C-alpha positions as CSV (number, residue, x, y, z in Angstrom):
1,K,-49.1,-25.4,-0.7
2,L,-46.9,-27.5,-3.8
3,K,-44.0,-27.7,-1.3
4,T,-46.1,-28.7,1.8
5,E,-48.1,-31.7,0.1
6,N,-44.8,-33.1,-0.9
7,K,-45.2,-32.6,-5.0
8,I,-41.8,-30.4,-5.8
9,H,-38.9,-31.7,-4.3
10,R,-37.1,-28.3,-4.6
11,I,-37.5,-24.8,-4.9
12,E,-34.6,-22.7,-5.4
13,L,-34.7,-18.7,-6.2
14,F,-31.9,-17.0,-7.6
15,T,-31.6,-13.5,-7.5
16,S,-28.8,-10.9,-8.4
17,V,-27.1,-8.9,-6.1
18,D,-23.5,-7.4,-6.4
19,T,-22.9,-5.8,-3.1
20,W,-24.4,-4.2,-0.6
21,G,-26.8,-1.3,0.6
22,P,-27.1,2.2,-1.9
23,Q,-23.7,0.6,-4.0
24,S,-25.5,-2.2,-4.8
25,E,-28.9,-0.2,-6.0
26,Y,-26.7,2.3,-7.7
27,I,-25.1,-1.3,-9.6
28,R,-28.2,-2.0,-10.3
29,N,-30.5,0.7,-11.3
30,G,-34.1,0.7,-10.0
31,F,-33.0,-2.3,-7.9
32,D,-34.3,-1.4,-3.5
33,M,-32.0,-3.2,-1.3
34,D,-35.3,-2.7,1.3
35,K,-37.1,-4.2,-0.2
36,W,-35.4,-7.0,-1.8
37,L,-34.6,-8.2,1.3
38,S,-37.8,-8.3,3.0
39,N,-38.9,-10.4,0.0
40,I,-36.1,-13.2,0.2
41,D,-36.9,-12.9,4.5
42,L,-40.3,-13.5,3.4
43,Y,-39.7,-16.1,0.9
44,L,-37.2,-18.0,3.5
45,S,-39.8,-17.5,6.6
46,K,-43.6,-19.0,4.7
47,V,-42.5,-21.6,2.7
48,P,-40.5,-24.4,3.8
49,G,-37.2,-26.1,2.6
50,T,-36.5,-23.6,0.2
51,M,-33.4,-21.9,-0.9
52,V,-31.9,-19.0,-2.5
53,S,-29.0,-18.2,-4.4
54,L,-27.4,-14.7,-4.8
55,M,-25.9,-14.8,-8.0
56,I,-22.5,-11.8,-7.5
57,T,-21.5,-10.8,-10.4
58,F,-18.4,-8.6,-9.2
59,C,-18.0,-5.4,-11.0
60,F,-15.3,-2.4,-9.5
61,M,-18.1,-1.1,-8.0
62,S,-18.4,-4.3,-6.4
63,I,-15.1,-3.8,-4.1
64,P,-15.2,-1.1,-1.5
65,N,-18.6,-2.5,0.1
66,F,-18.3,-6.6,-0.5
67,K,-17.4,-6.9,3.1
68,M,-20.7,-6.2,4.2
69,L,-22.7,-8.7,1.1
70,L,-20.7,-11.1,3.3
71,D,-21.7,-10.5,6.8
72,K,-25.1,-10.2,5.2
73,I,-25.1,-13.3,3.9
74,L,-23.7,-14.6,7.5
75,E,-26.7,-12.7,9.2
76,L,-29.0,-14.4,6.5
77,R,-27.5,-18.4,7.2
78,A,-27.8,-17.5,11.4
79,K,-31.1,-16.8,10.5
80,Y,-32.4,-19.7,8.3
81,N,-30.0,-22.6,8.1
82,D,-29.9,-25.3,9.7
83,R,-29.6,-28.6,9.0
84,Y,-29.0,-27.3,5.3
85,P,-27.7,-24.8,3.8
86,R,-30.8,-22.4,2.2
87,I,-28.4,-20.0,1.3
88,E,-26.0,-20.0,-1.0
89,F,-23.7,-17.5,-3.3
90,D,-21.4,-17.7,-6.9
91,T,-19.3,-15.2,-7.2
92,P,-18.8,-15.2,-11.4
93,Y,-16.6,-12.0,-12.5
94,L,-17.7,-9.2,-14.9
95,I,-15.6,-9.0,-17.9
96,E,-18.1,-7.2,-20.2
97,P,-18.7,-3.5,-20.6
98,P,-14.6,-3.5,-20.0
99,H,-15.2,0.2,-18.0
100,L,-17.0,-2.1,-15.5
101,S,-14.2,-5.0,-15.1
102,A,-12.7,-5.2,-11.7
103,Q,-9.9,-4.7,-14.2
104,L,-10.0,-1.4,-13.5
105,A,-8.3,-2.1,-9.7
106,S,-5.5,-1.0,-8.7
107,D,-3.0,-1.7,-5.9
108,E,-4.9,-0.1,-3.3
109,H,-8.1,-2.2,-5.2
110,I,-6.2,-5.3,-5.2
111,A,-4.7,-4.8,-1.5
112,H,-8.3,-3.9,-0.2
113,L,-9.3,-7.1,-1.9
114,N,-7.1,-9.6,-0.2
115,D,-8.2,-7.3,3.6
116,T,-11.5,-9.0,2.7
117,L,-10.6,-12.5,1.7
118,A,-8.3,-12.9,5.0
119,Y,-12.3,-12.0,6.3
120,M,-14.2,-14.2,5.1
121,K,-11.0,-17.0,5.6
122,Q,-12.1,-16.3,9.6
123,F,-15.8,-17.6,9.0
124,V,-14.9,-20.7,6.6
125,R,-14.7,-24.0,8.2
126,P,-14.7,-27.3,6.2
127,G,-18.1,-29.6,5.1
128,Y,-21.2,-28.1,5.9
129,A,-21.1,-25.7,8.8
130,P,-24.3,-23.3,9.4
131,L,-23.4,-20.3,10.0
132,H,-20.6,-20.0,8.0
133,F,-18.8,-19.9,4.5
134,S,-17.5,-23.3,2.8
135,Q,-14.1,-23.3,1.9
136,T,-15.3,-23.7,-1.9
137,E,-17.3,-20.3,-1.4
138,Y,-14.3,-18.8,0.0
139,E,-12.6,-20.4,-3.2
140,K,-14.2,-19.4,-5.3
141,F,-13.8,-15.9,-4.7
142,E,-10.0,-16.2,-4.1
143,R,-9.9,-17.2,-7.7
144,V,-12.1,-13.6,-8.6
145,I,-9.3,-11.7,-6.8
146,R,-6.7,-14.1,-9.0
147,W,-8.0,-13.6,-11.8
148,I,-8.4,-9.4,-11.6
149,E,-4.6,-9.4,-10.3
150,N,-3.6,-11.1,-13.0
151,N,-5.6,-9.7,-15.9
152,R,-5.9,-6.5,-14.8
153,Y,-5.7,-3.8,-18.0
154,Q,-2.6,-1.9,-18.4
155,G,-0.9,0.7,-20.9
156,D,-3.5,2.8,-22.7
157,I,-6.3,0.4,-22.6
158,L,-6.2,1.4,-19.2
159,R,-6.3,4.5,-19.4
160,I,-9.0,4.1,-22.4
161,N,-10.8,2.2,-20.1
162,R,-11.0,3.9,-16.6
163,K,-11.9,7.2,-18.6
164,D,-15.0,5.5,-19.9
165,F,-16.1,4.4,-16.4
166,V,-16.2,8.2,-15.7
167,K,-17.8,9.3,-18.6
168,F,-20.6,6.1,-17.9
169,V,-20.9,7.2,-14.4
170,D,-21.6,10.9,-15.3
171,E,-24.2,9.6,-17.6
172,H,-25.9,7.5,-15.0
173,D,-25.9,10.7,-12.2
174,K,-27.5,13.1,-15.5
175,R,-29.8,10.5,-16.6
176,R,-31.1,8.5,-13.7
177,G,-30.5,11.6,-10.8
178,T,-27.9,9.2,-9.0
179,D,-24.8,10.6,-7.3
180,F,-21.9,8.7,-7.5
181,L,-19.5,10.8,-5.5
182,S,-21.6,10.4,-2.4
183,T,-22.4,6.7,-3.0
184,F,-18.7,5.3,-3.2
185,P,-16.9,8.1,-1.2
186,E,-14.2,5.1,-1.2
187,L,-13.5,5.5,-4.9
188,E,-14.2,9.6,-5.2
189,K,-9.7,10.1,-5.0
190,D,-9.9,7.1,-8.3
191,Y,-12.4,9.5,-9.5
192,S,-11.0,12.4,-9.7
193,E,-7.7,11.1,-10.6
194,W,-8.7,9.5,-13.8
195,K,-11.0,12.0,-15.1
196,N,-8.3,14.1,-15.2
197,Y,-6.9,11.8,-18.0
């Protein structure tokens, strides 16, 4: 009512999501992806002239399914963007706690991230394009990848944080009733190797 009667100039909802599907629910325990998406749809379809901004805190566990999140952003834009952008996102990277940072990444993970970046580039258009990514969004994600690449943990710090990552997910599964290996099958090889450090 406030928006319809022009009593508010702009309404923007900020919400956090770090990847897509069950992996996103694992990262933020208690997060319900279906309910979240339903609420986003309700908000964008029922309240005219509103915007939603996705705050994506990029961590190690964001890596495997991030392309799926990019696809979902494009789907939402196809549904709700028109004369102006209604769905925005930002990709700051996680630094603390260190055992969840993407600084744990191996060369294989970096290669996967570069593939994801190349995929994103296919959908980049200059200026405002309703069904695409902006150059700024692309450059922000590229900056995240280059930061990870240039700031990966080394030596004992790498081993300690990878061991702590395994301790964290084991404890998470025990306390929260989750299953890391079935949720992140792409990281099973890393988990098994790091568990044996």
